[in-house]
C-alpha positions in Angstrom: -13.8 14.7 54.4 -11.8 17.6 55.8 -11.0 21.1 54.4 -7.8 19.9 52.8 -9.9 17.7 50.4 -12.2 20.6 49.3 -12.0 23.6 47.0 -13.7 26.8 48.1 -14.8 29.7 45.8 -17.1 32.5 46.8 -18.3 30.4 49.8 -19.1 27.3 47.7 -17.1 24.3 48.7 -16.6 21.5 46.1 -14.9 18.1 46.2 -14.4 15.1 43.9 -15.0 11.7 45.6 -12.8 9.9 43.1 -13.3 6.4 41.8 -13.4 4.5 45.2 -15.8 6.7 47.2 -19.2 8.4 46.8 -22.7 8.8 48.1 -25.3 6.0 48.6 -28.7 6.8 47.1 -31.7 4.7 47.8 -33.5 3.7 44.6 -36.3 1.3 43.7 -35.9 -2.0 41.8 -36.4 -0.2 38.4 -33.1 1.6 38.6 -30.6 0.4 36.0 -26.9 0.4 35.9 -25.3 3.2 34.1 -23.5 6.5 34.5 -25.4 9.3 36.2 -24.6 12.8 37.1 -26.3 15.5 39.2 -26.0 18.0 42.0 -26.3 17.3 45.7 -27.1 20.3 47.9 -26.9 19.8 51.7 -26.4 21.9 54.8 -23.9 20.9 57.5 -24.9 22.0 61.0 -22.4 21.8 63.9 -23.8 20.7 67.3 -26.9 18.7 66.3 
């Protein structure tokens, strides 16, 4: 994802993954299909 795919406001960058992309989240076998929502907060560090 590059800067052209993101929206910045007051130093907060947001983006919509759309219908054909997203994050993979590890879950246990009790997870059920459905629609979920939430917030993911991460820090990107250059040069690691």
